[in-house]
C-alpha positions in Angstrom: -3.9 0.2 30.1 -5.5 -2.2 27.6 -8.9 -1.8 26.1 -11.3 -4.3 24.6 -11.9 -4.0 20.9 -15.3 -2.5 21.5 -13.7 0.4 23.4 -11.2 1.3 20.7 -11.7 3.9 18.0 -9.1 4.4 15.2 -9.6 7.7 13.3 -7.5 9.5 10.8 -7.5 13.3 10.2 -7.6 14.1 6.5 -7.9 17.4 4.6 -6.2 20.2 2.8 -2.9 21.4 4.1 -3.4 24.2 6.6 -7.0 23.2 7.4 -6.1 22.6 11.1 -5.6 18.8 11.4 -2.6 19.0 13.6 -4.1 21.7 15.8 -7.2 19.6 16.2 -5.1 16.6 17.3 -3.4 18.9 19.8 -6.8 20.1 21.1 -7.9 16.5 21.5 -4.8 15.6 23.5 -5.1 18.7 25.7 -8.8 18.2 26.3 -8.3 14.7 27.5 -5.3 15.5 29.7 -2.7 13.7 27.6 -0.7 17.0 27.5 -0.8 19.9 29.9 -0.4 22.7 27.4 -1.2 23.1 23.8 1.5 23.5 21.2 1.4 25.4 17.9 2.7 24.5 14.5 4.2 28.0 14.2 6.1 27.5 17.4 7.3 24.0 16.4 6.1 22.4 19.6 3.1 20.2 18.6 3.0 16.5 19.4 2.3 15.4 15.9 4.9 17.5 14.0 8.0 16.3 15.8 10.4 15.9 12.8 12.9 18.8 12.4 11.8 19.3 8.8 8.1 19.5 9.9 9.0 22.2 12.5 11.0 24.1 9.9 8.3 24.0 7.2 5.4 24.2 9.7 3.5 21.4 7.9 3.0 17.7 8.5 5.2 15.5 6.3 4.2 12.1 7.6 1.4 10.5 9.6 1.7 10.8 13.4 -0.1 8.8 16.0 -1.8 10.6 18.9 -3.8 8.3 21.2 -6.3 9.9 23.7 -8.4 8.3 26.4 -11.9 9.5 27.0 -14.9 8.0 28.7 -13.3 4.6 29.0 -12.5 4.6 25.3 -9.1 4.7 23.6 -9.2 6.9 20.5 -6.1 6.5 18.3 -5.9 9.7 16.3 -3.8 9.4 13.1 -2.8 12.9 11.9 -2.1 12.6 8.2 -0.3 15.2 6.0 -2.4 17.4 3.9 0.2 18.5 1.4 -0.3 16.5 -1.9 3.4 15.6 -2.2 3.0 13.6 1.0 -0.3 11.8 0.2 1.6 8.5 0.9 1.2 9.3 4.6 -2.6 9.8 4.2 -2.8 6.4 2.4 -1.0 4.7 5.3 -3.3 6.4 7.8 -6.3 5.2 5.9 -5.1 1.6 6.0 -4.9 1.7 9.8 -8.1 3.7 10.5 -11.6 2.6 10.9 -13.1 6.0 10.2 -11.9 9.4 8.9 -12.4 12.9 10.1 -12.3 15.2 7.1 -11.2 18.6 8.3 -12.0 21.8 6.4 -11.7 25.4 7.4 -14.9 27.4 7.8 -13.8 30.0 5.2 -12.4 27.5 2.6 -15.6 25.9 1.3 -14.8 22.7 -0.6 -11.0 22.7 -1.0 -9.1 20.4 -3.3 -7.7 18.6 -0.3 -11.2 17.9 1.0 -12.3 16.5 -2.4 -9.2 14.2 -2.5 -9.8 13.0 1.0 -13.4 12.2 0.3 -12.4 10.3 -2.8 -9.8 8.3 -0.8 -12.5 7.4 1.7 -15.0 6.5 -1.1 -12.5 4.1 -2.6 -12.0 2.3 0.7 -15.7 2.4 1.9 -14.4 4.4 4.9 -17.0 5.8 7.4 -16.3 9.5 7.7 -17.1 12.6 9.7 -16.7 16.2 8.5 -15.2 18.7 11.0 -15.5 22.4 10.0 -12.5 24.0 11.7 -11.4 27.5 12.6 -15.0 28.6 13.3 -13.9 31.6 15.4 -11.7 33.1 12.7 -12.6 36.3 10.8 -14.7 35.6 7.6 -15.6 32.1 8.8 -18.9 30.9 7.4 -20.2 27.7 8.8 -23.6 27.8 7.0 -21.9 28.6 3.6 -19.3 25.9 4.1 -21.9 23.3 5.1 -24.0 24.2 2.1 -21.0 23.9 -0.2 -20.1 20.5 1.2 -23.7 19.1 1.0 -23.9 20.5 -2.6 -20.7 18.6 -3.5 -21.1 15.4 -1.5 -24.9 15.0 -1.1 -27.7 15.0 1.4 -26.2 12.2 3.6 -23.8 14.9 4.9 -25.8 16.1 7.9 -24.8 18.3 10.8 -24.9 16.8 14.3 -23.9 20.1 15.8 -24.1 23.7 14.7 -22.8 27.0 16.1 -25.2 29.1 18.1 -24.1 32.3 16.4 -21.5 33.1 19.1 -19.1 30.4 18.1 -20.2 27.9 20.6 -22.2 24.6 20.2 -25.9 25.0 20.4 -27.8 23.2 23.1 -28.8 19.6 22.4 -32.4 20.4 21.6 -31.4 23.0 19.0 -28.2 21.4 17.9 -29.1 20.4 14.4 -31.7 23.1 13.8 -33.5 22.2 10.6 -31.6 18.9 10.2 -33.1 17.0 13.1 -35.6 15.2 10.9 -32.9 14.2 8.4 -30.9 12.7 11.2 -33.8 10.7 12.5 -34.7 9.5 9.0 -31.1 8.4 8.5 -31.2 6.5 11.8 -34.6 5.0 11.2 -33.5 3.8 7.7 -30.9 1.4 9.2 -33.4 -1.2 10.4 -37.1 -2.2 9.9 -37.6 -2.1 13.6 -36.4 1.5 13.9 -38.4 2.5 10.8 -41.6 1.1 12.4 -40.9 3.0 15.6 -40.3 6.2 13.7 -43.5 5.9 11.7 -45.6 4.9 14.7 -44.4 7.5 17.1 -43.0 10.1 14.7 -39.9 10.2 16.8 -37.1 8.0 18.2 -35.9 7.7 21.8 -32.3 9.0 22.5 -31.1 5.4 22.7 -32.7 4.3 19.5 -31.5 7.5 17.8 -27.9 6.7 18.9 -28.2 3.1 17.8 -29.5 4.1 14.4 -27.0 6.9 13.8 -24.1 4.6 14.7 -25.4 2.0 12.1 -25.9 4.7 9.5 -22.3 5.9 9.9 -21.0 2.4 9.6 -23.2 1.7 6.5 -22.1 5.0 4.8 -25.7 6.3 4.9 -24.7 9.2 7.2 -21.7 11.5 7.3 -22.0 13.6 10.4 -20.8 17.2 10.4 -19.3 18.8 13.5 -17.4 22.0 14.0 -15.1 23.8 16.3 -12.0 25.8 17.0 -8.9 23.9 18.0 -7.2 26.9 19.5 -10.1 27.8 21.9 -11.3 24.2 22.4 -14.8 24.9 21.3 -16.4 21.8 19.8 -13.5 19.4 20.9 -15.6 17.7 23.6 -18.6 17.4 21.2 -16.3 15.7 18.7 -15.0 13.3 21.4 -18.5 12.5 22.5 -19.5 11.8 18.9 -16.6 9.6 18.2 -17.3 7.5 21.3 -21.0 7.3 20.4 -21.0 7.0 16.6 -17.5 6.0 15.2 -17.1 2.3 14.4 -14.8 0.1 16.5 -12.2 -2.0 14.7 -14.6 -4.9 14.3 -17.1 -2.6 12.6 -14.7 -0.6 10.3 -13.9 -1.3 6.6 -13.5 -5.0 5.9 -10.0 -6.5 5.6 -9.3 -8.7 2.7 -6.3 -11.1 2.4 -3.9 -11.1 -0.5 -6.0 -14.1 -1.9 -9.2 -12.0 -1.7 -10.7 -13.7 1.3 -12.6 -11.7 4.0 -10.7 -11.5 7.3 -12.7 -10.7 10.4 -11.0 -8.7 13.2 -11.1 -11.2 16.0 -9.8 -10.7 19.6 -9.8 -14.5 20.3 -7.9 -15.5 17.0 -4.3 -16.2 16.3 -2.1 -13.1 16.5 -2.0 -11.0 13.3 -0.6 -7.5 12.8 -0.3 -5.2 9.8 2.6 -2.8 9.5 1.3 0.4 8.0 4.2 2.8 8.7 7.9 2.8 9.5 9.8 5.4 11.5 13.6 5.1 11.2 15.4 7.9 13.0 18.4 8.5 15.2 16.6 6.7 18.1 16.0 3.5 16.2 13.4 1.9 13.9 9.8 1.6 14.8 7.3 -0.5 12.9 3.8 0.9 13.4 1.3 -1.9 13.6 -2.4 -2.4 13.7 -3.4 -5.6 15.5 -6.1 -7.4 13.5 -6.4 -10.6 15.5 -5.3 -11.9 18.9 -2.8 -10.1 21.1 0.8 -9.2 20.4 3.4 -9.6 23.1 7.2 -9.1 23.1 9.3 -12.1 22.0 6.3 -13.7 20.3 7.6 -15.6 17.2 5.8 -14.2 14.1 6.0 -15.1 10.4 6.6 -12.5 7.8 5.0 -14.0 4.6 6.9 -11.6 2.4 10.3 -12.8 3.5 9.2 -16.3 4.6 11.2 -15.9 7.8 10.0 -16.1 11.4 11.4 -13.7 14.0 10.6 -12.8 17.5 8.8 -9.5 18.1 10.9 -6.7 19.6 9.7 -4.5 22.4 6.2 -3.0 22.0 5.4 0.7 22.4 2.5 3.1 22.5 3.4 6.0 20.4 2.4 9.6 20.9 4.1 11.7 18.3 7.8 11.0 18.7 7.4 9.7 22.3 7.5 6.0 22.7 6.2 4.4 25.9 6.9 0.7 26.4 3.9 -1.5 26.9 3.5 -5.2 27.7 1.0 -6.0 25.0 -1.0 -4.7 22.0 -4.5 -6.0 21.9 -6.8 -6.7 19.0 -7.9 -3.5 17.2 -5.2 -1.3 18.8 -2.4 0.5 17.2 1.2 0.7 18.5 4.8 0.1 17.4 7.3 -2.7 17.5 11.0 -1.8 18.0 14.0 -2.9 16.0 12.4 -5.2 13.4 15.1 -4.7 10.8 13.7 -7.0 8.2 10.2 -5.7 8.4 8.9 -3.1 5.9 5.8 -1.0 5.6 3.0 -3.1 4.1 4.2 -6.4 5.7 1.9 -8.7 7.6 3.1 -10.4 10.8 1.2 -13.6 11.7 1.2 -16.9 13.6 3.7 -19.2 11.8 1.1 -22.0 12.0 -1.7 -19.9 10.5 -0.1 -17.9 7.7 -2.1 -15.0 6.3 -1.1 -11.9 4.4 -2.7 -8.6 3.2 -2.0 -6.5 0.2 0.7 -3.7 0.5 -0.1 0.0 0.8 -1.5 1.4 -2.5 0.9 4.3 -2.9 0.4 6.5 -6.0 3.0 5.9 -8.7 5.9 8.5 -8.5 5.4 10.9 -11.4 8.1 13.6 -11.0 11.8 12.6 -11.5 15.1 14.5 -11.1 18.7 13.4 -11.2 20.5 13.6 -7.9 24.3 14.0 -7.6 26.5 14.7 -4.6 28.1 18.1 -4.2 31.3 16.4 -3.3 32.6 13.8 -5.7 32.8 10.2 -4.4 29.8 10.5 -2.2 27.4 8.6 -4.5 27.3 5.6 -2.1 26.5 7.9 0.8 23.6 9.3 -1.1 22.4 5.9 -2.1 22.6 4.5 1.4 20.8 7.6 2.9 18.0 7.4 0.4 17.7 3.7 1.1 17.1 4.5 4.8 14.7 7.3 4.0 12.8 4.9 1.7 12.1 2.7 4.6 10.1 5.5 6.2 8.6 6.7 2.9 8.1 4.0 0.3 6.1 6.4 -1.9 9.3 7.6 -3.6 11.7 5.6 -5.7 15.4 5.6 -6.5 16.9 4.1 -9.7 20.1 4.2 -11.6 19.9 4.7 -15.4 22.9 2.9 -16.8 22.4 4.6 -20.2 22.4 8.2 -19.0 24.6 7.5 -16.0 22.3 9.3 -13.6 20.8 8.3 -10.3 17.1 9.2 -10.5 15.0 10.2 -7.6 11.2 10.0 -8.4 8.4 11.2 -6.2 5.1 13.0 -6.1 6.5 16.5 -6.7 9.2 19.0 -6.1 8.4 19.5 -2.4 8.8 15.9 -1.5 12.2 15.8 -3.4 13.3 19.0 -1.6 12.5 17.4 1.8 14.5 14.3 0.9 17.5 16.4 0.0 17.2 18.3 3.3 17.0 15.1 5.2 20.1 13.7 3.4 22.0 16.7 4.7 20.6 16.8 8.3 20.6 13.1 9.0 23.4 11.6 6.8 25.6 14.7 6.4 25.7 14.5 2.6 24.9 17.4 0.4 23.2 16.8 -2.9 22.3 18.7 -6.0 19.4 18.1 -8.3 19.6 18.2 -12.1 17.2 17.6 -14.9 16.9 14.0 -16.1 18.5 13.2 -19.4 16.4 11.8 -22.1 17.7 8.4 -23.4 17.6 9.1 -27.2 18.7 6.6 -29.9 20.1 7.0 -33.4 19.5 5.1 -36.6 20.3 5.4 -40.3 17.9 5.7 -43.1 19.9 4.8 -46.2 22.5 2.1 -47.1 26.2 3.1 -47.3 29.2 1.0 -47.8 32.7 2.0 -46.7 36.2 0.8 -46.3 38.0 0.7 -43.0 41.7 0.2 -43.2 44.1 0.2 -40.3 47.7 0.0 -41.0 50.5 0.8 -38.5 54.2 0.1 -38.9 56.4 0.3 -35.9 59.9 -1.0 -35.2 58.7 -4.6 -34.7 55.7 -6.3 -36.1 53.0 -4.0 -37.6 49.2 -3.9 -37.5 47.1 -4.5 -40.5 43.4 -4.8 -40.9 41.3 -4.0 -44.0 37.5 -4.4 -44.3 34.6 -3.3 -46.6 31.3 -3.1 -44.7 27.8 -2.3 -45.9 25.6 -0.5 -43.4 21.9 -0.7 -44.0 18.7 0.1 -42.0 17.1 -2.9 -40.2 13.7 -1.9 -38.8 12.9 -5.5 -37.7 15.4 -5.6 -34.9 16.7 -3.0 -32.5 20.0 -4.6 -31.7 22.7 -4.6 -34.4 22.7 -7.6 -36.8 26.1 -8.7 -38.1 26.4 -10.7 -41.3 29.2 -11.6 -43.7 29.4 -12.2 -47.4 33.1 -12.7 -47.8 34.3 -14.7 -50.8 37.6 -16.3 -51.4 39.0 -15.7 -47.9 39.8 -12.1 -48.4 39.2 -11.7 -44.7 40.2 -14.8 -42.8 37.2 -16.3 -40.9 39.0 -16.1 -37.5 38.9 -12.3 -37.7 35.0 -12.1 -38.1 34.4 -12.0 -34.4 36.8 -9.1 -34.0 35.0 -7.2 -36.7 31.7 -7.8 -35.0 33.1 -6.8 -31.6 34.5 -3.6 -33.0 31.1 -2.7 -34.6 29.1 -3.5 -31.4 31.4 -1.3 -29.4 31.1 1.5 -32.0 27.3 1.3 -31.9 27.2 2.6 -28.4 27.9 6.1 -29.8 26.0 7.4 -32.8 27.2 10.1 -35.3 24.7 12.8 -34.4 24.9 13.2 -30.6 26.7 10.1 -29.3 23.5 8.1 -28.5 23.3 4.4 -29.1 22.6 3.3 -32.7 19.7 0.9 -33.2 18.0 -0.8 -36.2 21.3 -1.4 -37.9 22.6 -4.2 -40.1 26.3 -4.4 -40.9 27.5 -6.8 -43.6 31.2 -7.6 -44.0 31.6 -8.3 -47.7 35.3 -7.8 -48.5 38.7 -6.8 -47.3 42.3 -8.0 -47.1 44.8 -9.2 -44.6 48.5 -9.6 -44.0 50.0 -12.9 -43.1 52.1 -11.5 -40.3 50.7 -8.0 -39.3 47.0 -8.9 -39.2 45.5 -9.3 -35.7 42.2 -9.2 -33.9 42.8 -5.7 -32.6 43.7 -4.5 -36.1 40.5 -5.8 -37.6 38.4 -4.5 -34.7 39.9 -1.0 -35.3 39.4 -1.3 -39.0 35.7 -2.1 -38.5 35.3 1.0 -36.3 37.0 3.2 -38.9 34.4 1.9 -41.5 31.6 2.7 -39.1 32.8 6.2 -38.4 33.2 6.9 -42.1 29.8 5.4 -43.2 27.2 6.5 -40.6 27.4 10.3 -41.1 26.6 9.7 -44.8 23.8 7.2 -44.1 21.1 9.9 -43.4 21.2 9.4 -39.6 18.2 10.6 -37.5 17.7 10.9 -33.8 15.0 8.7 -32.2 13.1 10.0 -29.2 11.3 8.0 -26.5 7.5 8.4 -26.6 5.3 7.5 -23.7 1.6 6.8 -23.1 0.1 9.5 -20.9 -3.2 9.1 -19.0 -4.4 12.3 -17.4 -7.4 12.3 -15.1 -8.9 15.8 -14.8 -12.3 17.4 -14.0 -14.2 18.4 -17.1 -13.7 22.1 -16.5 -10.0 21.8 -17.1 -10.2 19.8 -20.3 -9.5 22.7 -22.7 -6.4 23.9 -20.8 -4.9 20.4 -20.5 -5.4 19.5 -24.1 -4.1 22.8 -25.2 -1.0 22.2 -23.1 -0.5 18.7 -24.5 -0.5 20.1 -28.1 2.3 22.5 -27.0 4.2 19.4 -25.8 3.9 17.8 -29.2 1.4 15.3 -27.7 -1.2 13.4 -29.7 -4.5 13.0 -28.0 -5.7 9.4 -28.6 -9.0 9.5 -26.8 -11.1 10.6 -23.8 -13.1 8.5 -21.3 -15.5 9.9 -18.7 -15.0 8.5 -15.2 -18.6 9.0 -14.1 -17.8 11.6 -11.4 -17.4 14.7 -13.5 -13.8 13.9 -14.7 -12.3 12.6 -17.9 -9.3 10.4 -18.5 -7.3 11.8 -21.5 -5.1 9.3 -23.3 -2.3 10.8 -25.3 1.2 9.9 -26.6 3.8 12.5 -25.7 7.6 12.6 -26.2 9.5 12.0 -23.0 11.6 15.1 -23.6 8.4 17.3 -23.1 7.4 15.7 -19.8 10.2 16.9 -17.4 8.1 19.4 -15.5 4.6 18.0 -16.2 3.8 17.0 -12.6 4.3 20.6 -11.5 2.6 22.1 -14.5 -0.5 19.9 -14.3 -0.9 20.7 -10.6 -0.7 24.4 -11.5 -3.2 24.1 -14.4 -5.8 22.2 -12.5 -5.4 23.6 -8.9 -3.9 20.2 -8.0 -7.1 18.4 -9.1 -5.4 16.6 -12.0 -3.4 13.4 -11.8 -1.5 11.3 -14.4 0.5 8.2 -15.2 3.2 8.1 -17.9 4.8 4.9 -19.3 7.3 4.4 -22.1 5.8 2.9 -25.3 8.3 3.2 -28.2 10.9 5.3 -30.1 10.0 7.6 -32.9 11.9 9.8 -35.4 12.7 13.1 -33.8 11.3 16.2 -35.7 14.1 18.5 -37.0 13.6 21.3 -34.5 13.6 18.9 -31.5 16.6 17.0 -33.0 18.6 20.2 -33.3 17.8 21.0 -29.7 18.8 17.6 -28.4 22.0 17.5 -30.3 23.0 21.0 -29.0 22.2 19.8 -25.4 24.3 16.6 -25.9 27.3 18.7 -27.2 27.0 21.1 -24.3 27.0 18.2 -21.9 30.0 16.6 -23.6 32.0 19.8 -23.2 31.4 20.1 -19.4 
């Protein structure tokens, strides 16, 4: 059944892992008759956690869609993961939703997950509701949790329902207890007409109150608080009623802006436009989850993908409920569904009428900040790992895979160790390839600090023609240029000119391995200034070898030093963790360059830190700040390695070479 845009609500469930989001989705499905018995995450039988890894770990790893139908309204519930390693799923859900329900357990107070969810919504001007869950559990404290939330997020957080002391919603008259006036004031403040009515009569009619509250939610002047217990069903109907009454429809949700920065109104009568916010690629096929922003999508409709520039017909259309796909004949404006077998379509793509091209920005995933090297347990399966990760990357673009030609490692980068662990598990279960994780190698460099000149002489006599090459080369530091500079000062033809390229080639090949630990040599100038040749036995290979002999003799005497990569670190942390974070940076040989307040009780610490000290920083920062800290780290330059760090790096390089 299709619904008009006014009768559609798209809401995402956000909050700390374990706060009860998936259980709430299950309760909404059960209460509306979409399922005939409620599943439990612990039993691995919920609608939203259908992936084998989700069942095994008993947490959500990606966003699931659970549409429910209630009072002539279609409510598309997007159950987003709460674990921080899978925040990419929450960002996808936020792109498709028109409002968020922030779920927090009644005994948790203001959790880190709630803080992060609130911040996500603030950044996107997302209308939001707060749902206090697990109200019937031991030690639950609705009043204390409400007070903590209002203290943290302000007086616009107002309860629309409160427990009656026995774990059930209070009657309508007593519902909001001491907050009734605050609700009326919030409603009255949305228009001059309502304000006049409120002042004249000292009250608002039920219809005026509903109109005003709906506008207040849309205008971010009111964040209604509800409560309940998903397991017993208490509060679920109240939540459904509130969503129908107060949640914005797709035309009233956060504004869509095109890639060019133009406002894009959600229009049922416009040319068809859909935005792909999630991809599911499993053994049953590939589904591109789409939100319809304009017009109506139908199968076989030719649509342009502005990213690729190609036009292709839409595949079959589906309504998704967890992993269950039900084929439908159309997806109307404002609705959310999936398109089957669109192989060239990726998450973040726009699909539009070829005659009316439009595109929207991609999903703003956080930059991956935790990297490991991944290798197959069985040699020769590198391609299998690469292909498997490529398929998984279609589903989860929040991680990245790269090959470092210098360290000869395939690097897997994500939000943290849990995300990486899930990827390794999926490689085994889906693609039958077992992988191991190893620390990333640091790409050091080497340079010399004094000038040395050496002879390189290669002479070999065999039965036939011999080999002869003889060079004198001066090696000197050259801070102006990273790549080796070759020059010659040969007089009198002691080395024939036609052998100069062979000398240069020999030196460039030699520079790949330095004298200290075998890392590439940079900032080097090599000057060929003398030598000798043989009219018969001299050859290019002989002079190339002679040049490499001179290199090997000279560089150990040229006061070589290891260079380490240093990056710019920007850490965002609440003020209360500043001391711990700065103390930790000092232990990592970091230099704090400055601090900037963000205006919300946090600081951005700028520092320069050696890359060798950053391997476990994503995990350590999470531990230090109770997951409240975040950071970015980008390479800036190479610097001389201090003696102790140099010794350690050389020892590690030798141990690696002996493996």
